LUMNU-971202 format. One line per 2 residues: number of its first residue (from 1); for each residue x, y, z of C-alpha. Coordinates in Angstrom, 2 decimals. Layout:
BEGIN
NUM) X:Y:Z ~ ...
//
This chain:
BEGIN
1) -0.17:-0.08:-0.19 ~ 1.34:3.34:-1.05
3) 0.75:6.44:1.71 ~ -1.62:8.53:0.20
5) 0.26:11.55:1.85 ~ 3.66:11.88:3.63
7) 4.40:14.31:6.48 ~ 7.72:14.74:7.89
9) 7.93:14.05:11.61 ~ 7.63:17.53:12.32
11) 5.34:19.73:10.30 ~ 7.08:22.94:8.94
13) 4.95:26.00:9.19 ~ 6.27:29.10:7.57
15) 4.69:32.32:8.75 ~ 5.52:35.62:7.63
17) 6.52:38.08:10.46 ~ 4.51:40.89:11.18
19) 6.40:44.26:11.61 ~ 9.66:42.62:10.46
21) 11.27:41.93:7.10 ~ 12.80:38.94:8.20
23) 11.30:35.49:7.55 ~ 11.12:33.30:10.45
25) 10.57:29.48:10.61 ~ 8.67:27.57:13.30
27) 8.58:23.80:13.94 ~ 7.21:22.16:16.98
29) 8.20:19.00:18.98 ~ 6.57:17.38:21.70
31) 7.92:19.66:24.28 ~ 8.85:23.09:22.61
33) 8.25:25.62:19.76 ~ 11.73:26.18:17.90
35) 11.96:29.42:15.99 ~ 14.97:29.88:13.55
37) 16.01:32.94:11.49 ~ 19.60:33.04:9.86
39) 19.34:36.72:9.80 ~ 18.18:37.48:13.44
41) 20.20:37.38:16.54 ~ 18.00:36.19:19.23
43) 20.22:37.45:22.02 ~ 18.57:40.73:21.98
45) 15.22:39.37:23.18 ~ 14.29:40.05:26.77
47) 10.77:39.63:26.92 ~ 8.15:37.03:25.15
49) 4.29:37.61:25.23 ~ 1.26:35.30:24.04
51) -1.20:38.01:22.92 ~ -0.83:40.27:26.11
53) 0.38:37.59:28.58 ~ 3.97:37.74:29.53
55) 5.53:34.30:29.40 ~ 7.75:33.11:32.24
57) 11.31:33.52:31.26 ~ 11.98:29.96:32.59
59) 9.65:28.72:29.68 ~ 12.04:30.02:26.84
61) 15.62:30.36:26.06 ~ 18.01:31.35:23.22
63) 19.44:28.33:21.68 ~ 21.92:30.08:19.71
65) 22.37:33.48:17.51 ~ 19.56:32.08:15.03
67) 17.71:29.86:17.22 ~ 14.87:30.46:20.16
69) 12.95:27.75:22.14 ~ 9.41:28.26:23.93
71) 8.23:25.66:26.21 ~ 4.78:24.11:25.42
73) 2.84:24.18:28.66 ~ -0.53:23.14:29.49
75) -1.44:26.92:29.86 ~ -0.16:28.25:26.29
77) -1.41:24.87:24.79 ~ -5.12:26.44:25.26
79) -4.11:29.65:23.40 ~ -4.18:28.12:20.07
81) -4.37:30.52:17.03 ~ -2.96:33.61:19.38
83) 0.25:35.50:18.58 ~ 3.51:35.15:20.20
85) 5.41:38.36:20.31 ~ 9.29:38.59:20.93
87) 10.39:41.98:22.30 ~ 13.79:43.84:22.92
89) 13.71:46.97:25.07 ~ 9.97:46.89:24.73
91) 10.01:47.03:21.06 ~ 8.32:44.04:19.35
93) 10.76:42.39:16.97 ~ 9.32:38.93:15.85
95) 5.70:37.82:15.81 ~ 4.77:34.10:14.96
97) 1.17:32.31:15.05 ~ 1.09:30.10:17.99
99) -0.23:26.75:16.32 ~ 1.15:23.78:18.84
101) -0.18:20.89:16.71 ~ 2.24:18.43:15.06
103) 0.77:16.31:11.98 ~ 2.83:13.45:11.10
105) 0.67:11.25:8.92 ~ -2.69:10.67:7.53
107) -3.77:7.17:6.65 ~ -5.90:5.83:3.78
109) -9.04:3.66:3.81 ~ -10.52:1.34:1.19
111) -13.26:2.55:-1.10 ~ -15.72:0.90:0.98
113) -14.82:3.28:3.94 ~ -13.19:2.81:7.14
115) -11.61:4.31:9.67 ~ -9.21:7.23:9.04
117) -6.29:7.79:11.44 ~ -4.58:11.28:11.96
119) -1.21:10.74:13.85 ~ 0.99:13.49:15.21
121) 0.90:15.36:18.84 ~ -1.22:17.83:20.62
123) -4.29:16.54:18.57 ~ -6.73:16.04:21.32
125) -8.84:18.93:22.64 ~ -8.69:20.89:19.02
127) -11.37:21.55:16.77 ~ -10.34:19.41:13.76
129) -11.85:19.46:10.14 ~ -10.92:17.15:7.61
131) -12.05:17.97:4.09 ~ -11.68:15.32:1.31
133) -13.15:16.73:-1.82 ~ -16.89:17.63:-0.85
135) -16.95:15.70:1.89 ~ -16.12:17.25:5.37
137) -15.89:15.33:8.88 ~ -14.33:15.76:12.28
139) -12.75:12.94:14.43 ~ -14.91:10.56:16.31
141) -12.52:10.10:18.81 ~ -9.02:11.72:19.44
143) -6.02:11.33:21.83 ~ -2.89:13.55:22.56
145) -1.30:11.80:19.25 ~ -4.06:10.69:17.18
147) -7.54:11.41:15.80 ~ -9.84:8.75:14.20
149) -12.30:9.91:11.40 ~ -15.09:7.35:10.28
151) -14.93:7.59:6.52 ~ -18.04:6.33:4.47
153) -18.17:4.34:1.10 ~ -17.12:6.54:-1.72
155) -19.39:6.56:-4.88 ~ -18.52:6.95:-8.67
157) -19.68:10.56:-8.75 ~ -16.24:11.61:-8.04
159) -12.58:10.78:-8.05 ~ -11.12:7.94:-5.73
161) -7.37:9.12:-6.32 ~ -5.52:12.33:-5.77
163) -8.38:14.17:-4.04 ~ -7.74:17.51:-3.21
165) -8.07:17.67:0.55 ~ -7.24:19.88:3.69
167) -6.97:19.97:7.40 ~ -8.32:22.81:9.57
169) -7.36:23.41:13.09 ~ -9.55:25.77:14.81
171) -9.39:28.77:12.46 ~ -6.14:27.88:10.86
173) -6.02:25.93:7.63 ~ -2.95:23.64:6.75
175) -1.72:23.68:3.05 ~ -3.90:21.27:0.98
177) -2.75:17.89:-0.28 ~ -3.81:15.31:-2.51
179) -5.18:12.07:-0.54 ~ -6.12:8.85:-2.40
181) -8.02:6.05:-1.16 ~ -6.06:2.36:-0.42
183) -5.03:0.36:-3.71 ~ -7.23:-2.76:-4.41
185) -5.96:-6.07:-2.53 ~ -7.10:-9.57:-2.98
187) -7.96:-11.58:0.02 ~ -8.88:-14.66:-1.58
189) -9.88:-16.36:-4.63 ~ -12.05:-19.46:-5.38
191) -12.73:-21.81:-8.26 ~ -16.30:-23.01:-8.66
193) -16.77:-22.91:-12.45 ~ -16.24:-19.29:-12.21
195) -13.58:-17.30:-10.40 ~ -14.57:-15.61:-7.19
197) -12.66:-12.78:-6.05 ~ -12.90:-11.22:-2.61
199) -10.88:-8.68:-1.52 ~ -11.08:-4.69:-0.58
201) -11.07:-1.38:-2.41 ~ -12.16:-2.34:-5.71
203) -14.17:0.67:-6.24 ~ -17.75:1.73:-6.52
205) -18.44:0.75:-10.09 ~ -17.51:-2.58:-11.98
207) -17.05:-0.87:-15.31 ~ -13.96:0.79:-13.78
209) -12.40:-2.85:-13.06 ~ -10.43:-5.04:-15.29
211) -9.07:-8.30:-14.54 ~ -6.97:-11.05:-16.54
213) -4.97:-14.10:-15.88 ~ -1.46:-14.44:-17.30
215) -1.35:-17.75:-19.60 ~ -0.92:-18.95:-23.02
217) -3.67:-17.45:-25.22 ~ -5.63:-16.29:-22.21
219) -7.86:-13.12:-23.01 ~ -6.67:-9.64:-21.81
221) -9.85:-8.72:-19.92 ~ -12.27:-11.54:-18.47
223) -15.92:-10.99:-18.27 ~ -17.46:-9.89:-14.98
225) -20.65:-11.66:-14.43 ~ -21.18:-10.60:-10.83
227) -19.97:-7.35:-8.73 ~ -20.31:-6.28:-5.08
229) -19.27:-2.72:-4.69 ~ -15.64:-2.26:-3.36
231) -15.30:-5.97:-2.22 ~ -16.24:-8.68:-4.73
233) -15.82:-9.63:-8.40 ~ -17.17:-13.25:-10.00
235) -15.71:-13.72:-13.33 ~ -16.33:-15.84:-16.05
237) -13.48:-18.15:-16.75 ~ -14.68:-20.49:-19.62
239) -11.85:-19.11:-21.85 ~ -9.19:-20.36:-19.10
241) -10.43:-24.24:-19.01 ~ -7.22:-25.13:-20.82
243) -4.79:-23.11:-18.39 ~ -6.36:-24.58:-15.47
245) -5.65:-28.07:-16.44 ~ -2.03:-27.12:-15.59
247) -0.77:-27.04:-12.09 ~ 0.87:-23.81:-10.89
249) 0.63:-20.38:-9.55 ~ -1.73:-18.36:-12.33
251) -0.96:-14.92:-11.87 ~ -4.34:-12.74:-11.57
253) -4.25:-9.29:-12.17 ~ -7.16:-6.53:-10.99
255) -6.81:-3.20:-11.98 ~ -9.30:-0.24:-10.91
257) -9.02:2.68:-13.31 ~ -10.48:6.07:-11.78
259) -12.09:7.79:-14.80 ~ -11.96:11.25:-13.31
261) -8.13:11.24:-12.45 ~ -7.17:8.84:-15.31
263) -5.16:6.89:-12.26 ~ -5.12:3.19:-12.07
265) -4.33:1.02:-9.26 ~ -3.53:-2.67:-9.72
267) -3.19:-5.66:-7.38 ~ -1.99:-9.23:-8.25
269) -2.74:-12.54:-6.85 ~ -1.35:-16.12:-7.48
271) -3.95:-18.55:-7.79 ~ -2.75:-21.86:-6.88
273) -3.88:-24.72:-9.26 ~ -2.71:-27.42:-7.12
275) -1.64:-30.83:-7.79 ~ -3.79:-33.45:-6.14
277) -2.03:-36.62:-4.48 ~ -3.82:-39.78:-5.04
279) -1.43:-42.51:-4.32 ~ 2.05:-43.21:-3.24
281) 4.48:-46.27:-2.88 ~ 6.73:-46.84:-0.06
283) 10.40:-47.56:0.47 ~ 12.72:-49.25:2.76
285) 13.59:-47.13:5.83 ~ 17.02:-48.69:6.23
287) 17.86:-48.85:2.63 ~ 16.10:-45.80:0.93
289) 14.85:-45.91:-2.61 ~ 12.66:-44.88:-5.06
291) 9.32:-43.52:-4.18 ~ 6.61:-43.12:-6.99
293) 3.75:-40.16:-6.36 ~ 0.59:-40.25:-8.58
295) -2.03:-37.78:-8.92 ~ -4.14:-35.19:-11.01
297) -2.42:-32.40:-12.68 ~ 1.13:-34.04:-12.33
299) 2.12:-32.06:-15.41 ~ 5.75:-31.80:-16.54
301) 5.20:-29.03:-18.86 ~ 3.12:-25.85:-18.56
303) 0.54:-24.36:-21.04 ~ 3.44:-22.54:-22.80
305) 5.38:-25.92:-23.04 ~ 7.99:-24.99:-20.72
307) 9.31:-27.37:-18.25 ~ 7.65:-27.29:-14.77
309) 9.72:-26.81:-11.61 ~ 8.45:-29.40:-9.36
311) 9.74:-30.57:-5.76 ~ 8.67:-33.45:-3.46
313) 8.96:-33.22:0.27 ~ 8.33:-36.18:2.56
315) 8.16:-35.02:5.92 ~ 11.40:-33.23:6.64
317) 13.22:-35.03:3.84 ~ 13.25:-33.91:0.46
319) 12.54:-36.73:-2.18 ~ 15.42:-36.17:-4.76
321) 15.34:-35.89:-8.50 ~ 11.59:-36.20:-9.36
323) 10.64:-37.04:-12.76 ~ 8.22:-38.48:-14.95
325) 7.52:-42.36:-14.46 ~ 6.87:-42.34:-18.28
327) 5.46:-39.53:-20.37 ~ 1.89:-38.30:-19.48
329) 1.78:-40.66:-16.76 ~ 0.48:-38.75:-14.02
331) 3.06:-40.10:-11.71 ~ 6.66:-38.82:-10.32
333) 9.11:-40.94:-9.12 ~ 11.92:-39.54:-6.90
335) 14.62:-41.10:-4.69 ~ 14.33:-40.96:-0.83
337) 16.96:-41.43:1.36 ~ 16.90:-43.79:4.25
339) 16.35:-43.15:7.91 ~ 19.48:-43.73:10.10
341) 17.60:-44.18:13.45 ~ 15.12:-47.18:13.89
343) 13.74:-46.24:17.38 ~ 11.22:-43.52:16.71
345) 8.26:-45.03:15.29 ~ 6.55:-41.87:14.44
347) 9.18:-41.05:11.83 ~ 8.34:-44.25:9.97
349) 4.06:-43.76:9.50 ~ 1.79:-41.20:8.86
351) 4.15:-38.89:7.36 ~ 2.76:-35.83:5.18
353) 3.70:-35.40:1.43 ~ 3.85:-32.10:-0.53
355) 4.26:-31.74:-4.27 ~ 4.94:-28.52:-5.76
357) 4.58:-27.81:-9.33 ~ 5.46:-24.30:-10.60
359) 5.09:-23.04:-7.03 ~ 1.61:-24.60:-6.43
361) 1.89:-26.92:-3.31 ~ -0.61:-29.70:-2.86
363) -2.78:-29.26:0.40 ~ -4.98:-31.01:2.87
365) -3.85:-34.59:1.20 ~ -5.22:-37.66:3.21
367) -2.72:-39.60:1.19 ~ 0.02:-40.03:3.81
369) 3.62:-41.54:3.30 ~ 4.74:-44.80:5.46
371) 8.24:-46.37:5.20 ~ 8.24:-50.14:4.92
373) 4.66:-50.58:3.76 ~ 4.51:-53.94:2.85
375) 3.13:-55.36:-0.41 ~ 2.66:-58.95:-1.42
377) 2.75:-59.64:-5.27 ~ 2.88:-63.35:-5.13
379) 2.53:-66.28:-2.38 ~ 3.19:-69.91:-3.21
381) 4.00:-73.13:-1.41 ~ 7.21:-75.09:-2.19
383) 7.37:-78.15:0.14 ~ 7.08:-77.28:3.75
385) 7.76:-73.70:3.01 ~ 5.49:-70.78:1.98
387) 7.30:-68.22:0.01 ~ 5.99:-64.59:-0.27
389) 7.23:-62.12:-3.13 ~ 6.65:-58.33:-3.28
391) 8.16:-55.09:-1.76 ~ 9.25:-54.19:1.48
393) 8.48:-57.25:3.38 ~ 10.55:-56.66:6.22
395) 14.10:-56.49:7.33 ~ 17.08:-59.21:6.26
397) 18.88:-57.98:9.31 ~ 16.43:-57.93:11.62
399) 13.59:-60.43:10.94 ~ 12.08:-60.20:14.17
401) 10.69:-56.75:13.22 ~ 8.46:-58.54:10.54
403) 5.44:-60.75:11.70 ~ 3.51:-62.90:9.39
405) -0.08:-63.44:10.27 ~ -2.18:-66.41:9.52
407) -5.92:-67.10:9.93 ~ -8.46:-69.57:8.66
409) -11.83:-70.73:10.09 ~ -10.41:-72.13:12.99
411) -7.35:-70.13:13.43 ~ -7.38:-66.19:13.98
413) -4.39:-64.10:13.08 ~ -1.61:-66.26:14.82
415) 1.62:-64.33:13.98 ~ 4.66:-65.96:13.10
417) 8.28:-64.76:12.71 ~ 9.73:-65.42:8.91
419) 12.30:-68.26:8.88 ~ 14.35:-66.23:6.09
421) 14.31:-62.77:4.43 ~ 16.12:-61.95:1.31
423) 16.18:-58.85:-0.45 ~ 16.97:-59.02:-4.34
425) 18.58:-56.03:-6.23 ~ 17.36:-54.86:-9.52
427) 18.86:-56.50:-12.66 ~ 21.85:-54.48:-14.05
429) 20.90:-55.02:-17.32 ~ 17.15:-53.45:-16.90
431) 15.77:-50.12:-16.40 ~ 14.03:-51.52:-13.13
433) 15.14:-49.49:-9.69 ~ 12.67:-51.82:-7.75
435) 14.31:-54.53:-5.12 ~ 12.40:-57.88:-4.58
437) 11.66:-59.11:-1.42 ~ 11.46:-63.07:-0.73
439) 10.16:-63.96:2.64 ~ 9.93:-67.78:3.45
441) 7.83:-69.26:6.53 ~ 8.50:-72.75:7.54
443) 4.99:-74.19:7.81 ~ 4.25:-75.33:11.32
445) 3.74:-78.82:12.05 ~ -0.04:-78.55:13.43
447) -0.86:-76.77:9.89 ~ -3.49:-79.06:8.10
449) -4.42:-78.70:4.24 ~ -6.91:-75.76:3.56
451) -7.26:-72.17:2.65 ~ -5.48:-69.71:4.79
453) -5.39:-65.88:4.83 ~ -2.01:-64.17:4.98
455) -0.97:-60.41:5.78 ~ 2.65:-59.19:6.70
457) 3.12:-56.36:9.02 ~ 5.93:-53.96:10.07
459) 6.50:-51.70:12.75 ~ 4.56:-53.48:15.68
461) 1.73:-54.15:13.41 ~ 1.21:-50.57:12.24
463) 1.72:-51.00:8.45 ~ 0.20:-54.17:7.08
465) 0.09:-55.83:3.44 ~ -3.39:-56.67:1.93
467) -4.64:-60.10:2.94 ~ -3.57:-62.67:0.65
469) -5.04:-66.14:0.38 ~ -3.21:-69.51:-0.30
471) -4.55:-72.93:-0.44 ~ -1.91:-75.24:1.84
473) -1.88:-78.47:-0.04 ~ -0.05:-81.46:0.60
475) 2.97:-80.23:-1.48 ~ 5.21:-82.93:-3.60
477) 8.97:-82.01:-3.59 ~ 10.39:-84.87:-5.47
479) 9.19:-88.14:-6.97 ~ 11.52:-91.13:-7.75
481) 12.39:-92.62:-10.87 ~ 11.22:-96.17:-11.16
483) 12.37:-98.95:-13.33 ~ 10.46:-99.74:-16.40
485) 9.84:-103.40:-15.31 ~ 7.82:-102.11:-12.48
487) 8.92:-100.57:-8.98 ~ 8.53:-98.78:-5.76
489) 7.69:-95.21:-6.10 ~ 8.85:-92.95:-3.53
491) 6.82:-89.43:-3.31 ~ 8.65:-86.79:-0.89
493) 6.93:-83.54:0.20 ~ 4.89:-82.01:3.04
495) 1.81:-82.21:4.72 ~ 0.99:-86.01:3.86
497) -1.54:-87.66:5.73 ~ -4.11:-90.43:5.51
499) -6.36:-91.08:3.50 ~ -4.10:-91.28:0.45
501) -4.96:-92.21:-3.19 ~ -2.59:-91.85:-6.48
503) -3.69:-91.43:-10.16 ~ -1.95:-91.14:-13.34
505) -3.79:-88.84:-14.95 ~ -2.07:-89.12:-18.89
507) -1.14:-92.75:-18.66 ~ -3.96:-95.24:-18.18
509) -1.73:-98.12:-18.79 ~ 0.36:-97.49:-15.48
511) -1.33:-99.05:-12.44 ~ -0.75:-98.98:-8.53
513) 0.24:-102.74:-7.79 ~ -0.26:-101.97:-4.11
515) -2.06:-99.33:-1.80 ~ -0.03:-96.12:-1.28
517) 1.53:-96.36:2.21 ~ 2.32:-93.31:4.38
519) 5.57:-93.45:5.85 ~ 5.49:-89.84:7.64
521) 4.08:-86.45:6.82 ~ 6.68:-85.98:4.17
523) 7.08:-89.64:2.58 ~ 4.79:-91.68:0.68
525) 5.54:-95.09:-1.22 ~ 3.69:-96.82:-3.58
527) 4.34:-100.25:-6.18 ~ 3.21:-99.49:-9.87
529) 3.27:-101.52:-12.68 ~ 5.94:-102.01:-15.84
531) 5.86:-98.77:-17.82 ~ 8.42:-96.05:-19.59
533) 8.49:-92.66:-20.62 ~ 8.59:-89.30:-18.87
535) 6.11:-86.12:-18.28 ~ 3.82:-88.92:-16.55
537) 1.12:-86.83:-14.30 ~ 0.62:-88.08:-11.12
539) -2.18:-86.91:-8.90 ~ -2.15:-87.09:-5.15
541) -5.22:-87.04:-3.01 ~ -4.72:-86.45:0.57
543) -7.44:-86.14:2.59 ~ -9.74:-84.64:-0.20
545) -7.09:-82.30:-1.46 ~ -5.49:-82.75:-4.69
547) -1.90:-81.71:-5.63 ~ -0.10:-82.93:-8.88
549) 3.30:-83.22:-10.25 ~ 4.83:-85.12:-13.07
551) 7.72:-87.78:-13.01 ~ 9.75:-90.17:-15.33
553) 10.81:-93.71:-15.39 ~ 14.31:-94.40:-15.52
555) 16.39:-93.43:-18.68 ~ 17.59:-96.65:-20.64
557) 21.30:-97.73:-20.58 ~ 23.18:-99.81:-23.06
559) 25.71:-102.35:-21.39 ~ 26.87:-104.32:-23.93
561) 26.28:-104.99:-28.09 ~ 27.63:-108.08:-29.98
563) 29.26:-107.70:-33.36 ~ 27.87:-108.59:-36.76
565) 29.64:-109.24:-39.95 ~ 29.66:-107.10:-43.06
567) 26.88:-108.93:-44.37 ~ 24.63:-108.45:-41.35
569) 23.48:-110.87:-38.67 ~ 21.65:-110.91:-35.21
571) 22.65:-108.23:-32.47 ~ 22.13:-109.15:-28.95
573) 22.08:-105.88:-26.88 ~ 22.11:-105.93:-22.79
575) 21.33:-103.19:-20.60 ~ 18.59:-101.94:-18.31
577) 15.22:-100.44:-18.43 ~ 13.70:-101.37:-21.57
579) 10.13:-101.54:-22.63 ~ 8.76:-104.60:-24.25
581) 5.69:-102.33:-25.72 ~ 7.67:-99.28:-26.34
583) 11.24:-99.60:-27.68 ~ 13.05:-99.12:-31.15
585) 16.54:-99.76:-32.63 ~ 18.14:-98.36:-35.17
587) 21.94:-98.50:-36.43 ~ 23.88:-95.56:-37.35
589) 20.52:-93.66:-37.73 ~ 19.76:-95.10:-41.08
591) 19.90:-98.81:-40.79 ~ 17.00:-100.32:-38.78
593) 16.33:-103.63:-37.38 ~ 14.17:-105.81:-39.77
595) 13.24:-107.94:-36.72 ~ 13.49:-106.55:-33.19
597) 12.60:-109.15:-30.09 ~ 12.41:-107.13:-26.78
599) 13.19:-109.90:-24.44 ~ 12.65:-108.33:-21.25
601) 13.78:-105.10:-19.58 ~ 17.37:-105.89:-20.01
603) 18.01:-107.83:-23.32 ~ 16.84:-106.85:-27.09
605) 17.79:-108.94:-30.19 ~ 18.03:-107.13:-33.27
607) 18.47:-108.73:-36.89 ~ 20.09:-106.73:-39.00
609) 19.44:-107.46:-42.91 ~ 21.04:-105.14:-45.27
611) 19.57:-103.59:-48.40 ~ 21.15:-103.34:-51.65
613) 22.34:-99.73:-50.69 ~ 23.88:-100.48:-47.41
615) 27.22:-101.24:-46.89 ~ 29.37:-102.05:-43.74
617) 33.42:-101.85:-43.38 ~ 35.67:-104.29:-41.32
619) 36.42:-102.67:-38.23 ~ 34.16:-100.07:-38.14
621) 32.29:-99.24:-34.96 ~ 28.67:-98.10:-35.54
623) 26.25:-96.16:-33.50 ~ 23.23:-98.08:-31.75
625) 20.31:-95.82:-30.78 ~ 17.48:-97.14:-28.58
627) 14.28:-95.38:-28.04 ~ 12.19:-96.22:-25.11
629) 8.81:-94.08:-25.33 ~ 10.73:-90.73:-26.14
631) 13.79:-91.45:-23.89 ~ 17.01:-92.40:-25.98
633) 20.18:-93.64:-25.24 ~ 23.32:-94.02:-27.69
635) 26.23:-96.34:-27.84 ~ 29.00:-96.67:-30.41
637) 30.07:-100.18:-29.54 ~ 28.66:-102.32:-32.72
639) 31.76:-103.81:-34.14 ~ 31.73:-105.14:-37.99
641) 34.17:-108.33:-37.89 ~ 34.35:-109.97:-41.34
643) 35.56:-108.96:-44.88 ~ 33.55:-106.55:-46.86
645) 30.98:-108.65:-49.09 ~ 28.79:-107.26:-52.08
647) 25.74:-109.63:-51.41 ~ 24.89:-112.04:-48.77
649) 23.76:-114.92:-51.60 ~ 26.31:-115.98:-54.33
651) 29.81:-115.63:-52.27 ~ 28.57:-117.54:-49.31
653) 27.34:-120.30:-51.74 ~ 30.73:-120.59:-53.36
655) 33.21:-120.00:-50.10 ~ 31.18:-122.51:-48.03
657) 31.15:-125.83:-50.14 ~ 34.78:-125.16:-50.99
659) 35.54:-125.21:-47.50 ~ 33.67:-128.17:-46.59
661) 35.10:-130.24:-49.56 ~ 38.71:-129.23:-48.55
663) 38.12:-130.45:-44.84 ~ 36.37:-133.61:-46.17
665) 39.45:-134.13:-48.69 ~ 42.12:-133.72:-45.80
667) 40.13:-135.96:-43.45 ~ 39.95:-138.87:-45.82
669) 43.37:-138.27:-46.82 ~ 44.50:-138.64:-43.12
671) 42.24:-141.65:-42.64 ~ 43.73:-143.46:-45.66
673) 47.16:-142.80:-44.59 ~ 46.53:-143.59:-41.25
675) 45.04:-147.12:-42.13 ~ 47.97:-147.84:-44.40
677) 50.68:-147.10:-41.86 ~ 48.64:-149.13:-38.92
679) 48.34:-152.30:-41.34 ~ 52.20:-151.89:-42.14
681) 52.84:-151.67:-38.46 ~ 51.03:-154.73:-38.00
683) 52.99:-156.85:-40.76 ~ 56.20:-155.77:-39.45
685) 55.21:-156.94:-35.88 ~ 54.14:-160.41:-37.50
687) 57.67:-160.96:-39.72 ~ 59.52:-160.31:-36.21
689) 57.47:-162.61:-34.43 ~ 58.09:-165.61:-36.90
691) 61.54:-165.12:-37.47 ~ 62.12:-165.44:-33.68
//
């Protein structure tokens, strides 16, 4: 507010001295009147009178050659408007008007009127008139240093700025001056499809007012739809609809134009179009991390297309480097530091959030921030443990600060401490900044199969995750791999109990050969029929609760392969886990057995009969491939032992007879020679005997 009129602390009054050619200046303090005249020597003064009354010499003194002091006393204070005369040797030398009245300032009032204050000294007990234009008034109350004057509303018939004004005290009139009402001020602005402006000193006529809001392509003057003289304006803001879609301070300017004086006075007001917080994430109190805050009017550019200046305050801590989560996401992500002290619970929960965009700050948000607010994204059972995945599910170094609450139809919010908490950092090759919490709970022994409700709490149960349901089932951890001839199947897991039944869902050819036997709550055995293959679905029913898992039979093996000749022949293959119904054999991936006999689960006969295009080489080792119901085993142990031949028919028919004939000839020759030798020996013995 600019003062309408300024007075020095002391009001200088120039009085033309009577009967003297000198100009004397008089000014008043709260105790004295000081006369000064550079062309006069006050040492010559010996008497001072007020009109005809002599003033006591103790009430005046010479200060120096050019200055003289007269005390203001209760008696002479009453002699307002009379003359003070200074004498030297009974001759009057100087005369001044006695007006002990100090006027230091005159306040302004708004156009709607109010209390005007005249400040100064020696004001009480004076007859004061205040003339403002054609208006004349007197104080309603006065003290020694001020007077109050009640000013009515100003109308539009005359000027409100630079009004010619004057003050009279008694019969003395002070020089005129220009007085103005207060400048307009705006006290509040509200938005309700229209812009409602309340304030003061808006003037008596709506045609004197001009309003506009700074923005991109906003009109220079907004239409006034309602006007309350001096104090209220309502504007049509339909043209500002686009501007108010952007958060920030919108500069409103209200100008009052006085048509009589051609003087204008303006005031401004920053209209806060505030962002509205709708949601926030949490972060770890001991690690810190990213926080995402979402809301309405979370714009990253203003109506001019310039980048907005935004800041986020969470409690006493600034959330650093706020940026858009992604373009036009309506969400900002910022980095909040950890809290070093863990003792004060109040600093972890119910923390206010302030989001400021281009100077406009969110207000009265019921969205508050909590450190370590747990969030479960996934829950599953694996064997005898339950795994919770999510964010902020506790402290890896302070497991006891986290509780897992469990309830069902017979159990109400029993709490358990996790058996383990792991915090997985974000992957380095991704843009993610989120850590993942994995919490493990060892299923208590008294738990039975059924549906349970779970939630996780931090900070003495002040912060809770949403409730998540999980059906705890008899869980199959591992299943043994049986032999193809039939075997005992062992099922390992958790929460097993009677009654038990087992079914093989995708292999009706596999049967139980005995009833399942419960060894303990983690082990079941059952004898099953011969079979083969993999991905066999096993359905386990424990007390009406069904769980499933797949298993496979043992992989086939090759222990030995007998050799064949280059003409082919019968191969004997020994090994294990062959299936008489689902086994094929091939040689070198192209030669197949013309006749395959699966003797049992350990022996296979394969008759290899070559085609015209097949060739086997001596000394060569060929691959033998056995496929038992999609389970395949390889071996390179088939050896070719005889000379390379073309066809099995002609060569064998020639070579075999010659060999047989040669053998018979040798045997006959040996027999003849032997017989002749024996006869000759007998004859020789007979001759010797006769001679003797």
